[in-house]
C-alpha positions as CSV (number, residue, x, y, z in Angstrom):
1,X,-5.9,14.9,-50.8
2,X,-2.1,15.9,-51.6
3,X,-1.7,12.5,-53.4
4,X,-4.8,13.0,-55.7
5,X,-4.1,16.8,-56.3
6,X,-0.1,15.7,-57.1
7,X,1.0,18.5,-54.8
8,X,3.7,17.9,-52.0
9,X,2.6,18.4,-48.3
10,X,4.9,21.3,-48.0
11,X,3.4,23.4,-51.0
12,X,0.0,22.7,-49.5
13,X,0.7,24.3,-46.3
14,X,2.5,27.2,-47.8
15,X,-0.6,27.8,-50.0
16,X,-2.7,27.6,-46.7
17,X,-0.4,30.2,-45.0
18,X,-1.5,33.8,-45.3
19,X,0.7,36.1,-47.1
20,X,3.2,37.7,-45.3
21,X,1.6,41.5,-43.6
22,X,3.5,44.5,-42.9
23,X,4.1,43.4,-39.5
24,X,6.2,40.5,-40.4
25,X,8.3,42.6,-42.8
26,X,8.8,45.0,-40.0
27,X,9.9,42.0,-37.9
28,X,12.0,40.6,-40.6
29,X,13.6,44.2,-40.7
30,X,14.4,44.3,-36.8
31,X,15.7,40.8,-36.8
32,X,18.1,41.6,-39.3
33,X,19.1,44.9,-37.1
34,X,19.4,42.9,-34.1
35,X,21.6,40.3,-35.9
36,X,23.8,42.9,-37.2
37,X,24.2,44.6,-33.7
38,X,24.8,41.6,-32.1
39,X,27.6,40.6,-34.4
40,X,29.3,43.7,-34.6
41,X,29.2,44.4,-30.9
42,X,31.1,41.2,-29.7
43,X,28.1,39.5,-27.7
44,X,25.9,42.6,-26.4
45,X,23.0,41.4,-24.1
46,X,19.7,42.2,-25.0
47,X,19.5,45.6,-22.9
48,X,22.8,46.6,-24.8
49,X,21.3,45.7,-28.0
50,X,17.8,47.4,-27.3
51,X,19.7,50.9,-26.6
52,X,22.1,50.4,-29.7
53,X,18.5,49.8,-31.9
54,X,17.1,53.1,-30.3
55,X,20.3,54.9,-31.2
56,X,19.6,53.9,-34.7
57,X,15.8,55.0,-34.6
58,X,14.1,52.0,-33.6
59,X,11.0,52.2,-31.2
60,X,11.3,48.7,-29.6
61,X,10.8,47.4,-26.3
62,X,13.9,45.5,-24.5
63,X,11.2,42.5,-23.9
64,X,10.7,42.2,-27.5
65,X,14.4,42.4,-28.3
66,X,15.2,39.8,-25.6
67,X,12.5,37.4,-27.1
68,X,13.9,37.5,-30.8
69,X,17.4,37.2,-29.9
70,X,16.4,33.9,-27.7
71,X,14.6,32.5,-30.7
72,X,17.6,33.6,-33.1
73,X,20.3,32.2,-30.8
74,X,21.9,35.4,-30.2
75,X,22.2,35.4,-26.3
76,X,25.5,36.5,-24.5
77,X,28.2,34.2,-23.5
78,X,27.8,33.5,-19.9
79,X,30.6,33.9,-17.3
80,X,32.5,30.9,-16.0
81,X,33.4,30.3,-12.4
82,X,35.9,32.8,-10.8
83,X,39.1,31.0,-10.3
84,X,41.6,33.6,-8.1
85,X,45.3,33.3,-9.3
86,X,47.1,36.4,-9.5
87,X,47.0,38.1,-6.1
88,X,49.7,37.4,-3.7
89,X,48.8,39.1,-0.5
90,X,51.0,37.1,1.9
91,X,53.9,39.4,2.1
92,X,55.3,41.7,4.8
93,X,55.6,44.7,2.9
94,X,53.9,48.0,4.1
95,X,50.2,48.1,3.0
96,X,48.4,51.5,2.0
97,X,45.2,52.7,3.5
98,X,41.8,52.2,1.8
99,X,41.1,56.0,0.7
100,X,39.0,54.8,-2.2
101,X,36.1,53.0,-0.4
102,X,34.1,56.2,0.2
103,X,35.1,58.1,-2.8
104,X,33.4,59.2,-5.8
105,X,35.1,60.6,-8.9
106,X,34.0,63.7,-10.2
107,X,36.3,64.0,-13.2
108,X,39.1,62.2,-15.0
109,X,42.2,61.5,-13.3
110,X,40.8,61.6,-9.6
111,X,40.8,57.9,-9.2
112,X,42.5,54.9,-11.1
113,X,41.8,51.5,-10.1
114,X,44.0,48.6,-10.9
115,X,44.3,44.7,-11.2
116,X,45.8,41.9,-13.0
117,X,44.2,38.9,-14.5
118,X,45.5,36.0,-16.3
119,X,44.9,34.3,-20.0
120,X,45.1,30.9,-20.9
121,X,47.5,30.7,-24.1
122,X,47.7,27.3,-25.2
123,X,49.2,25.3,-22.3
124,X,50.6,28.2,-20.2
125,X,49.2,31.1,-18.7
126,X,50.2,34.9,-19.6
127,X,49.5,37.6,-17.6
128,X,47.4,41.3,-18.3
129,X,47.7,44.2,-16.0
130,X,45.3,47.2,-16.4
131,X,44.7,50.5,-15.3
132,X,41.2,52.1,-15.4
133,X,40.0,55.6,-14.7
134,X,37.1,55.0,-12.3
135,X,35.1,58.1,-13.4
136,X,34.9,56.9,-17.3
137,X,35.8,53.5,-17.1
138,X,38.5,54.0,-19.7
139,X,41.3,52.0,-19.7
140,X,44.5,54.0,-19.6
141,X,47.4,51.9,-19.2
142,X,47.8,48.0,-19.8
143,X,50.5,45.5,-20.0
144,X,51.1,41.8,-21.2
145,X,53.9,39.6,-20.1
146,X,54.6,36.0,-19.7
147,X,55.5,36.3,-16.2
148,X,53.9,37.9,-13.2
149,X,56.1,40.2,-11.7
150,X,56.1,43.7,-10.3
151,X,57.5,45.1,-13.9
152,X,54.1,43.7,-15.2
153,X,52.3,46.1,-13.2
154,X,54.6,49.0,-13.2
155,X,54.9,49.3,-17.1
156,X,51.0,49.4,-17.2
157,X,51.2,52.2,-14.7
158,X,53.8,54.2,-16.5
159,X,51.8,53.8,-19.8
160,X,48.8,55.1,-17.9
161,X,50.7,57.9,-16.5
162,X,52.7,59.0,-19.9
163,X,49.0,59.0,-22.0
164,X,47.3,60.9,-19.0
165,X,49.7,62.9,-17.1
166,X,47.7,63.3,-14.3
167,X,48.0,66.2,-11.8
168,X,49.2,65.6,-8.3
169,X,46.5,64.4,-6.0
170,X,45.2,61.4,-7.9
171,X,44.3,58.2,-6.1
172,X,45.5,54.9,-7.3
173,X,43.5,51.8,-5.9
174,X,44.7,48.1,-6.1
175,X,44.2,44.9,-4.0
176,X,47.0,44.3,-1.8
177,X,49.2,42.0,-4.3
178,X,53.0,42.0,-3.8
179,X,53.3,43.5,-7.3
180,X,51.3,46.7,-6.0
181,X,53.0,46.8,-2.4
182,X,56.3,46.6,-4.0
183,X,58.9,49.3,-3.0
184,X,59.6,50.2,-7.0
185,X,55.5,50.6,-7.6
186,X,55.0,52.7,-4.5
187,X,57.9,54.8,-5.3
188,X,56.7,55.4,-8.7
189,X,53.3,56.6,-7.4
190,X,55.0,59.0,-4.9
191,X,57.2,60.3,-7.6
192,X,54.3,61.4,-9.6
193,X,52.5,62.8,-6.6
194,X,49.9,59.8,-6.8
195,X,48.2,58.5,-3.6
196,X,48.5,54.7,-3.1
197,X,45.3,52.7,-1.7
198,X,44.6,49.5,-1.1
199,X,41.5,47.2,-0.7
200,X,40.4,45.3,2.5
201,X,41.8,41.9,3.3
202,X,39.9,39.3,1.0
203,X,37.3,42.0,-0.2
204,X,37.0,42.2,-4.1
205,X,34.1,44.7,-3.8
206,X,36.6,47.8,-3.3
207,X,37.9,46.9,-6.6
208,X,34.6,46.4,-8.2
209,X,34.8,48.6,-11.5
210,X,38.2,47.0,-12.4
211,X,37.0,43.2,-11.8
212,X,33.7,44.0,-13.7
213,X,35.9,45.1,-16.7
214,X,38.2,41.8,-16.8
215,X,34.8,40.0,-16.5
216,X,33.7,41.8,-19.8
217,X,37.1,41.4,-21.2
218,X,37.0,37.6,-21.1
219,X,33.4,37.1,-22.1
220,X,33.6,39.4,-25.2
221,X,37.2,39.1,-26.2
222,X,39.3,36.3,-24.8
223,X,36.7,33.5,-24.9
224,X,35.6,34.4,-28.3
225,X,38.8,34.3,-30.0
226,X,42.2,31.7,-30.4
227,X,45.2,33.3,-30.3
228,X,48.7,31.7,-32.3
229,X,51.0,33.4,-29.4
230,X,51.3,36.1,-26.8
231,X,52.1,38.6,-29.9
232,X,49.0,38.0,-31.6
233,X,47.3,37.8,-28.0
234,X,48.8,41.4,-27.6
235,X,47.6,42.8,-31.1
236,X,44.0,41.8,-30.6
237,X,43.9,43.1,-26.9
238,X,45.2,46.5,-28.3
239,X,42.5,46.4,-30.9
240,X,39.8,45.6,-28.2
241,X,41.2,48.1,-26.0
242,X,41.4,51.2,-28.6
243,X,38.9,50.5,-31.0
244,X,36.0,48.8,-29.3
245,X,35.9,49.1,-25.3
246,X,37.0,52.7,-25.0
247,X,35.6,53.9,-28.2
248,X,32.1,52.5,-29.0
249,X,31.3,50.0,-26.4
250,X,27.9,51.1,-24.6
251,X,28.2,51.2,-20.8
252,X,25.3,50.9,-18.7
253,X,27.0,52.5,-15.7
254,X,27.4,55.7,-18.1
255,X,24.3,56.2,-19.6
256,X,24.9,53.7,-22.4
257,X,27.8,55.8,-23.6
258,X,31.3,54.7,-24.4
259,X,34.3,55.9,-22.2
260,X,35.6,58.3,-25.0
261,X,32.4,59.8,-25.4
262,X,31.6,60.0,-22.1
263,X,34.8,62.0,-21.4
264,X,34.2,64.4,-24.3
265,X,30.7,65.1,-22.9
266,X,32.0,65.2,-19.4
267,X,34.9,67.9,-20.4
268,X,32.7,70.3,-22.4
269,X,30.4,70.6,-19.4
270,X,33.2,70.8,-17.0
271,X,35.0,73.7,-19.3
272,X,31.5,75.7,-18.9
273,X,31.4,75.3,-14.8
274,X,33.4,75.3,-11.9
275,X,35.4,72.2,-11.4
276,X,34.2,69.8,-8.9
277,X,36.6,68.0,-6.1
278,X,35.9,64.3,-5.7
279,X,33.1,63.5,-3.2
280,X,33.4,61.4,0.1
281,X,31.0,60.0,2.1
282,X,30.7,57.7,5.4
283,X,28.8,56.0,7.5
284,X,25.9,58.2,9.7
285,X,27.0,61.1,7.2
286,X,23.3,62.1,7.2
287,X,22.8,61.6,10.6
288,X,25.9,63.7,11.8
289,X,25.5,66.3,9.3
290,X,21.9,66.8,7.9
291,X,22.2,70.3,6.3
292,X,25.2,68.9,4.4
293,X,23.5,66.2,3.0
294,X,20.5,68.4,2.0
295,X,22.6,71.1,0.3
């Protein structure tokens, strides 16, 4: 029939296809909004894309967003197998008691968590130390260096102290690495009235918030980019921390707010209420003190 009518097959099928309806136009606009959000947000998954779309005024279900992202090839980058390379706990230095295990922060500068990771740069590894406020998930200090030394972690700590100026009583939690157990590091903590705390042996869950951040950093920045040298990496990390992660990235643990926005809202609420101390809990708390739990 196409040969007799002197028309192409593609033209015939286009003729047979019904004209686009309003639903098709709406879905095209939604796809465009999804693509823009996914590109601007450094590989958001479908949950965060759904929340970002709702903030833009879209009334959309997360299952529909997941389907459209899958069809358009916008799936988030998957994590790689974890390879521990930075923690050296085989030392004879004094190890701090884990006082952060049962603590829940209720305001900023009550609990900081710190960790060190590596970044593959060409044929060598460089090392990144970070300090995070556990209440808001905000990165308050960081440092990048070509060698894994105490000074690497100490500089990140000093940057955090300079930027936040915490009051005495802050708890600093880390793993049992030699950098965090060193005399210089512990002395710096004590000089500023900061209480050191360290994880249990071989248990990464005590420092889960910082471990989760490192996973996000690797997925949304490190594995998406190529760097010329360590200075190029340092500049890109500064943009990632200050302009993206702290300022705009939506955190599911914070009610899909950025750390900066979460701290602003928490500060406005705290100014109108009596400041709360950190909350502590322990096993059999409800059994031993039922009235305290109910209140």
